[in-house]
Residue frames as a rotation matrix with the C-alpha (Angstrom) as fourth column:
MET 1
0.645 0.607 -0.464 6.60
0.281 0.376 0.883 -18.77
0.711 -0.700 0.072 11.86
PHE 2
-0.266 -0.842 -0.470 10.07
0.933 -0.102 -0.346 -17.66
0.244 -0.530 0.812 13.51
TYR 3
-0.719 -0.035 0.694 8.78
0.089 -0.995 0.042 -13.94
0.689 0.092 0.719 13.11
TRP 4
0.236 0.934 0.269 5.58
-0.321 -0.186 0.929 -14.54
0.917 -0.305 0.256 14.87
SER 5
0.619 -0.118 -0.777 7.19
0.668 0.599 0.441 -16.60
0.414 -0.792 0.449 17.78
TRP 6
-0.568 -0.813 0.125 9.74
0.691 -0.555 -0.463 -13.73
0.446 -0.177 0.877 18.07
TRP 7
-0.552 0.370 0.747 7.04
-0.264 -0.928 0.265 -11.18
0.791 -0.051 0.610 18.49
VAL 8
0.560 0.763 -0.321 5.05
0.047 0.358 0.933 -13.32
0.827 -0.538 0.164 20.92
SER 9
0.371 -0.505 -0.779 7.98
0.868 0.486 0.099 -13.73
0.329 -0.714 0.619 23.08
TRP 10
-0.727 -0.687 -0.005 8.98
0.653 -0.689 -0.315 -10.19
0.213 -0.232 0.949 23.08
SER 11
-0.085 0.797 0.597 5.47
0.351 -0.537 0.767 -8.68
0.932 0.275 -0.234 23.24
PRO 12
0.669 0.274 -0.691 5.61
0.741 -0.166 0.651 -8.32
0.064 -0.947 -0.314 27.17
PHE 13
-0.291 -0.849 -0.441 8.84
0.786 -0.475 0.396 -6.28
-0.545 -0.232 0.806 26.89
VAL 14
-0.784 -0.011 0.621 7.64
0.465 -0.672 0.576 -4.15
0.411 0.740 0.532 24.05
GLY 15
0.262 0.964 0.040 4.43
0.569 -0.188 0.801 -3.52
0.780 -0.187 -0.598 26.05
ILE 16
0.487 -0.215 -0.846 6.29
0.828 -0.193 0.526 -2.36
-0.277 -0.957 0.085 29.10
PHE 17
-0.599 -0.799 0.046 8.53
0.743 -0.534 0.402 -0.30
-0.297 0.275 0.914 27.08
ILE 18
-0.533 0.501 0.682 5.63
0.320 -0.626 0.711 1.59
0.783 0.597 0.173 25.29
ALA 19
0.603 0.728 -0.326 3.77
0.633 -0.189 0.750 1.94
0.485 -0.659 -0.575 28.60
ARG 20
0.118 -0.608 -0.785 6.88
0.840 -0.360 0.405 3.70
-0.529 -0.707 0.469 30.21
ILE 21
-0.849 -0.527 0.037 7.60
0.479 -0.740 0.473 6.06
-0.222 0.419 0.880 27.47
SER 22
-0.328 0.780 0.533 3.83
0.376 -0.410 0.831 6.85
0.867 0.473 -0.159 27.10
LYS 23
-0.132 0.281 -0.951 3.53
0.990 -0.010 -0.141 7.78
-0.049 -0.960 -0.277 30.77
GLY 24
-0.330 -0.003 -0.944 1.93
0.312 -0.944 -0.106 11.31
-0.891 -0.329 0.312 31.09
ARG 25
-0.982 0.029 -0.186 0.74
-0.181 -0.435 0.882 11.47
-0.055 0.900 0.432 27.47
THR 26
-0.197 0.980 -0.033 -2.75
-0.818 -0.183 -0.546 11.76
-0.541 -0.080 0.837 26.30
ILE 27
0.080 0.256 0.963 -4.68
0.179 0.947 -0.267 9.01
-0.981 0.194 0.029 24.45
ARG 28
0.978 0.155 -0.142 -4.47
-0.086 -0.322 -0.943 10.98
-0.192 0.934 -0.302 21.29
GLU 29
0.296 -0.946 -0.135 -0.73
-0.954 -0.288 -0.078 11.39
0.035 0.152 -0.988 21.59
PHE 30
-0.287 -0.435 0.853 -0.31
-0.425 0.856 0.293 7.63
-0.858 -0.279 -0.431 22.44
LEU 31
0.454 0.552 0.699 -2.48
0.284 0.654 -0.701 6.47
-0.844 0.517 0.141 19.51
ILE 32
0.952 -0.160 -0.262 -0.71
-0.307 -0.476 -0.824 8.74
0.007 0.864 -0.503 16.99
GLY 33
0.136 -0.987 0.082 2.75
-0.989 -0.131 0.066 7.72
-0.054 -0.090 -0.994 18.33
VAL 34
-0.470 -0.349 0.811 2.18
-0.411 0.899 0.148 3.94
-0.781 -0.264 -0.566 18.56
LEU 35
0.105 0.679 0.726 -0.40
0.424 0.630 -0.650 3.23
-0.899 0.377 -0.222 15.86
PHE 36
0.876 0.467 -0.122 -0.57
0.144 -0.494 -0.858 5.93
-0.461 0.734 -0.499 13.26
VAL 37
0.470 -0.763 -0.443 2.95
-0.819 -0.564 0.101 7.06
-0.327 0.315 -0.891 12.68
PRO 38
-0.449 -0.730 0.515 4.40
-0.421 0.681 0.599 3.49
-0.788 0.052 -0.613 12.37
SER 39
0.161 0.636 0.754 1.58
0.562 0.569 -0.600 2.28
-0.811 0.521 -0.266 10.18
LEU 40
0.892 0.166 -0.421 2.11
-0.195 -0.699 -0.688 5.28
-0.408 0.696 -0.591 7.82
PHE 41
0.022 -0.977 -0.213 5.87
-0.905 -0.110 0.411 4.72
-0.425 0.184 -0.886 7.71
ALA 42
-0.511 -0.305 0.804 5.35
-0.041 0.942 0.332 1.11
-0.859 0.137 -0.494 6.91
PHE 43
0.570 0.766 0.298 2.76
0.405 0.053 -0.913 1.91
-0.715 0.641 -0.280 4.32
PHE 44
0.766 -0.331 -0.551 5.25
-0.567 -0.752 -0.335 4.33
-0.304 0.569 -0.764 2.71
TRP 45
-0.234 -0.947 0.222 8.10
-0.724 0.322 0.610 1.95
-0.649 -0.018 -0.761 2.93
PHE 46
-0.243 0.217 0.945 6.26
0.303 0.943 -0.139 -1.01
-0.922 0.253 -0.295 1.34
THR 47
0.791 0.610 -0.043 4.66
0.217 -0.346 -0.913 1.20
-0.572 0.713 -0.406 -1.35
VAL 48
0.569 -0.636 -0.520 8.02
-0.777 -0.623 -0.089 2.69
-0.267 0.455 -0.849 -2.49
PHE 49
-0.468 -0.880 0.075 10.34
-0.799 0.458 0.390 -0.24
-0.378 0.123 -0.918 -2.29
GLY 50
-0.247 0.422 0.873 7.73
0.143 0.906 -0.397 -2.91
-0.958 0.027 -0.284 -3.00
ASN 51
0.798 0.598 -0.074 6.34
0.071 -0.215 -0.974 -1.26
-0.598 0.772 -0.214 -6.14
THR 52
0.341 -0.763 -0.549 9.93
-0.933 -0.348 -0.096 -0.38
-0.118 0.545 -0.830 -7.43
ALA 53
-0.545 -0.541 0.640 10.97
-0.451 0.833 0.320 -4.20
-0.707 -0.114 -0.698 -6.87
ILE 54
0.120 0.741 0.660 7.95
0.263 0.618 -0.741 -5.37
-0.957 0.263 -0.121 -8.60
GLU 55
0.824 0.170 -0.541 8.58
-0.283 -0.704 -0.652 -3.00
-0.492 0.690 -0.532 -11.48
LEU 56
-0.059 -0.946 -0.320 12.22
-0.977 -0.011 0.214 -3.94
-0.206 0.325 -0.923 -11.86
VAL 57
-0.510 -0.173 0.843 11.34
-0.126 0.984 0.126 -7.70
-0.851 -0.042 -0.524 -11.95
LEU 58
0.455 0.782 0.427 8.57
0.332 0.295 -0.896 -7.34
-0.826 0.549 -0.126 -14.52
SER 59
0.646 -0.231 -0.727 10.70
-0.686 -0.594 -0.421 -5.24
-0.335 0.770 -0.543 -16.84
ASP 60
0.989 -0.145 0.016 12.62
0.134 0.856 -0.500 -7.28
0.059 0.497 0.866 -19.21
SER 61
0.430 -0.875 0.221 15.84
-0.161 -0.316 -0.935 -5.43
0.888 0.367 -0.277 -18.79
GLN 62
0.074 -0.340 0.937 16.35
-0.984 -0.178 0.013 -6.32
0.163 -0.923 -0.348 -15.07
ASP 63
0.739 -0.026 -0.674 17.46
-0.046 0.995 -0.089 -9.95
0.672 0.097 0.734 -15.50
GLN 64
-0.365 -0.928 0.074 20.52
-0.126 -0.030 -0.992 -9.06
0.922 -0.371 -0.106 -13.35
ILE 65
-0.382 0.322 0.866 18.45
-0.911 -0.291 -0.294 -8.43
0.158 -0.901 0.404 -10.25
MET 66
0.693 0.721 0.030 16.59
-0.706 0.669 0.233 -11.75
0.148 -0.182 0.972 -10.63
SER 67
0.553 -0.541 -0.634 19.79
0.185 0.821 -0.540 -13.70
0.812 0.181 0.554 -10.83
LEU 68
-0.583 -0.672 0.457 21.30
-0.314 -0.332 -0.890 -11.85
0.750 -0.662 -0.017 -7.86
ILE 69
0.058 0.670 0.740 18.25
-0.994 -0.029 0.104 -12.49
0.091 -0.742 0.664 -5.82
LYS 70
0.903 0.257 -0.345 18.58
-0.255 0.965 0.052 -16.32
0.347 0.041 0.937 -6.61
ASN 71
0.481 -0.789 -0.381 22.27
0.448 0.595 -0.667 -16.51
0.754 0.150 0.640 -6.08
ASN 72
-0.637 -0.653 -0.408 23.51
0.737 -0.361 -0.572 -13.70
0.226 -0.665 0.711 -3.63
LEU 73
0.385 0.915 -0.117 20.50
0.856 -0.307 0.416 -12.04
0.345 -0.260 -0.902 -1.73
PRO 74
0.400 -0.073 -0.913 22.56
0.683 -0.640 0.351 -9.44
-0.611 -0.765 -0.206 0.09
VAL 75
-0.757 -0.649 0.075 24.25
0.446 -0.428 0.786 -8.18
-0.478 0.628 0.613 -2.95
ALA 76
-0.426 0.744 0.516 20.86
0.835 0.102 0.541 -7.90
0.350 0.661 -0.664 -4.51
LEU 77
0.486 0.567 -0.665 19.70
0.835 -0.525 0.163 -5.38
-0.257 -0.635 -0.729 -1.91
PHE 78
-0.012 -0.545 -0.838 22.46
0.179 -0.826 0.535 -2.96
-0.984 -0.144 0.108 -2.74
VAL 79
-0.889 -0.136 0.438 22.04
0.442 -0.001 0.897 -3.42
-0.122 0.991 0.061 -6.54
PHE 80
0.093 0.988 0.125 18.32
0.958 -0.123 0.259 -2.64
0.271 0.095 -0.958 -5.96
PHE 81
0.466 0.108 -0.878 19.23
0.568 -0.797 0.204 0.53
-0.678 -0.594 -0.433 -3.99
GLU 82
-0.635 -0.772 0.017 21.30
0.484 -0.381 0.788 1.72
-0.602 0.508 0.616 -7.10
HIS 83
-0.443 0.590 0.676 17.97
0.755 -0.161 0.635 2.59
0.483 0.792 -0.374 -8.83
PHE 84
0.621 0.624 -0.475 17.17
0.783 -0.521 0.339 5.19
-0.036 -0.582 -0.812 -6.14
PRO 85
0.343 -0.550 0.762 18.64
-0.173 -0.834 -0.524 8.69
0.923 0.048 -0.381 -5.60
PHE 86
0.150 -0.376 0.914 20.95
-0.955 -0.295 0.035 8.76
0.257 -0.878 -0.404 -2.73
SER 87
0.689 0.190 -0.699 21.88
-0.246 0.969 0.020 5.14
0.681 0.158 0.715 -3.06
GLN 88
-0.381 -0.866 -0.325 24.90
0.168 0.281 -0.945 5.36
0.909 -0.414 0.038 -0.88
LEU 89
-0.605 0.263 0.752 22.85
-0.747 -0.514 -0.421 6.81
0.276 -0.817 0.507 1.92
LEU 90
0.548 0.832 0.086 20.22
-0.813 0.506 0.288 4.04
0.196 -0.227 0.954 1.68
SER 91
0.372 -0.473 -0.799 23.14
0.050 0.870 -0.491 1.42
0.927 0.142 0.347 1.64
ILE 92
-0.759 -0.620 0.196 24.63
-0.135 -0.145 -0.980 2.89
0.637 -0.771 0.027 4.80
LEU 93
-0.196 0.749 0.633 21.14
-0.979 -0.180 -0.090 2.98
0.047 -0.638 0.769 6.45
ALA 94
0.669 0.505 -0.546 20.52
-0.517 0.843 0.146 -0.61
0.534 0.185 0.825 5.48
LEU 95
-0.132 -0.782 -0.609 23.92
0.218 0.577 -0.787 -1.75
0.967 -0.237 0.094 6.91
VAL 96
-0.739 -0.114 0.664 23.13
-0.541 -0.488 -0.685 0.12
0.402 -0.866 0.299 10.18
LEU 97
0.286 0.916 0.282 19.66
-0.954 0.243 0.178 -1.44
0.094 -0.320 0.943 10.49
MET 98
0.526 -0.018 -0.850 21.21
-0.232 0.959 -0.164 -4.89
0.818 0.283 0.500 9.82
VAL 99
-0.515 -0.845 -0.147 23.74
0.088 0.118 -0.989 -4.44
0.853 -0.522 0.014 12.47
THR 100
-0.727 0.233 0.646 21.48
-0.672 -0.435 -0.599 -3.01
0.141 -0.870 0.473 15.14
PHE 101
0.387 0.915 0.116 18.53
-0.919 0.372 0.128 -5.58
0.074 -0.157 0.985 14.48
CYS 102
-0.503 -0.715 0.485 20.93
-0.776 0.621 0.112 -8.67
-0.381 -0.320 -0.867 14.24
GLU 103
0.323 0.754 0.572 18.26
-0.341 0.657 -0.673 -10.69
-0.883 0.022 0.469 12.65
PHE 104
0.941 -0.017 -0.338 19.88
-0.327 0.208 -0.922 -10.82
0.086 0.978 0.190 9.20
ILE 105
0.140 -0.988 -0.062 23.43
-0.940 -0.113 -0.321 -11.50
0.310 0.103 -0.945 10.32
């Protein structure tokens, strides 16, 4: 509920921002930049991290992640990142995103 109310309250500002940065662009450039690129990125993000999380939870050897999710969710994120290459880079990126969006702090 909070997520949707946040987007409803910020939608006029987001709309104005998108309108300003899209000034002078064609409709094709606008649709690609506003609809297709973010949708493809979200699809990629949820496919990679979502499927990996489901696989880790369903495998019997990953009881550690389940207990961390129940007890200490922020630590579970970084333990989850250890299963990927460049885990330190992913951890730094996650910290930067958490600080800049301030929703998780």
